N, C-alpha and C positions, 0 to 999 in steps of 0.2 A: 459765554459763548455767543447767547443772541444779541449782546450789546456789542460783542465784538466783528458780529456779521453786519451788525446794522452800520456800524461804522467804515467798512471795508467796503461795504455798497454803496454808501454815501460819498466817500472818497473817489469812488471808481464814476458815480454820476458828475461828482465835479469837475473830474477830467473830462467827461464826454462832452459837458459844457464849453469848458475850455477849447477844446478841439474843434468841436463844432464852431465856436466864435474865431477860430483862426482860420479854418477852413471857409467859411463863408466871406471872410475878408480877403484871403490872398490865395485860396484854392487849395486842394490836396498835395499839390507840389511842396506848400510852406509845412506840412505839417512833417513835424520831427518828435521825437520825445524830450527834446531839449529845450524845443520851443512851449511845447504843452505845458512842460514843469515850470518856465516863466511866466506861462500865462496865469497858472493856477496859482503860483506861489508855493510850490512844493519843491522836492529836492528831485534830481534826476531819478535818484533811485527808487522813489516813492511812485514814478511814471512805470519804471521797468516790472516795478511789483506787478503791475495790474496789465500790464501788456509789455510784454516781451519785444516786440518788434513792431518795426512802425505798419506792416500789413495787417495785423491783429488790431492795431488803432484804427487803420481805415477801415476794416469790415465791422467794426463794431459800431462805427459813426454810420453806417447807411441805415440802420433803422431809424434815426433821427432825421436824416435825409427825406426819408420816404413818408415818416410821417409830417413832414411838411408838406411836401409836394403831391403826394399819392394817398392820403388818406380823406375822404370827404367829410366836408364843415356842413353841418345843418343847424342854422342858427334859429334860434327861436321864434324870430319875426317870420322867417321863411317858412317852419314847419307851421304856424298857425294859417297858412294860407292857404282854401279851400279848393279855389279853382287850380285843376292841374296843371294847365298850359300856363297860369301865372305863376304856379309855386316853380314848375321847371326854369322858366325864365328867371327868376329869382335867383333862383339857385347857381344857376350857370353864370349870372353877373355877378354873384360873391365870389364866387371860386375865382373868376379871373380878375377880378381886383384886389382879391388876397394874394393868388401866386406872383401879380404884377407889381404889388405894392412894394415888393424887397426881392428884386431880382438874384438875388445872391443865393437863395434856397433852390431856384429851377437849375441855376447854371452848374450848382452841386450837383444835382441830379446827372445833368446830364454829363458830367464827367465822371459818375458812375457808371451812365450807360456806357462809355468809351470804356472803363475797365470791363465791362461784364460783356465785351466783343473777346477777351482772352479768359475771360474767369467765368467760368459754367456755374459755379454757386451765387456770385453774385448777379447773372444774369436771369437766374431764377427767381431769385428772391425779388427781384425787380418785376418780372413777369406777372408773380404770384400777386405783388403789390396792386398793380394796376389791372389786375383782373379781379380784384375788391373793389378796386376802385369802380370799375365801370360796371359790376353788380349792384353796387350801392348807388348808383345813379338809375339802374334800369329798376331798380324797386319803386323808383318814384317817377320814372316815364310810362313807366305801364300804364296808369292811371291815364297819363294824357293820351297815350296810342289807342285805349279803349274808349276814351269820350271820342275819338275823330273819328273811328269804326263805328261807333253807335251812330255818329250824325250822317255817316256816308250811307248807312245801309237802315235808315229811318229808325234807329233803336236796336239793332238785330246785329249780333256781333258777326265778323268773317273773318272766317277761319282760315280763308286763302288769303289774306293779308301780305303781301311783301315787305311792309314795314313792322319791325317788331321792336318793344320794348329795349330790347339788346341793341339792336341797331342804331336806335335814336340815343341812347346812352355812348355809345361807340364814338358817336360825333359828335356830341357834346364835349366828350374828354380829348378828343382830336382840337375842339375849338379852344377849350379851356388849357391847353396846353400849349399849343400854335399860340396864342395870347402870351402866356411865359417865357415861350422862347421868344417871341419877337420884343418882348420887353428886355430880353437880356441880350438881343443883338444890338437894338437902338432904342434904347430907355428914352433919346430924349425926341426922337422923332414920331416914337409909336403912341398912339392915343385909345386906350382901352376904350373909352366910350363909343368910338367908333367901330372899334373891333366887335364889341358886343351889338351894338345895332344891325351889324352885316349878319352875325352869328345867331339872332335872335330871327333873322327872317329866314335863317337855312333852318332852321330847327323847326320854325311853324309849316315852312313848305315839306319838311323831310316827315314829318308828324302826319301832314295830309294824307288820306290814305289811297295809296296803288294798289290793285288788285292784280292777280294773274289772271291772261286772259283766258 
């Protein structure tokens, strides 16, 4: 039984990889059970065994799309940076370059976002993924905001700061995904280096402390 289960799960993973490849190249509209069967080199019946309908395949593929577009990557080289501002800037740049390097991933994200307008389940899944993405960034921007507060208050933390780690993280996600969006819309005219240079200045100014009157 264990061997059979492993075989079934492996086959399902193979089909999802084939489906992702087709969707990334041609979009979700191109996904059909027969197309996936041909891409994976299996029979139509094999695909039907795992996914009875196209909508089941589309729903199952969302996890892979979110992993590619809404799960934070923290490379070892970035994690080793000790200065908070430099670490956040390096991470934002890494994420911008990663998502804009192959715009097909984010294009699929946008397709699912469109489907989410009509599907509560898909919209909720995307929302939870983005919340987790922002939270992961906030865990890193908290040190940046704390440093700026300490400098502004002569080493004393300010409880009345209008700038929070969550706020900086939200802006960072907007800049990262905005970069990916422009790479999808205008891949030839868009320059990720220029985008990052502007983004770095915005994050720097945002993290500068503003306190309530």
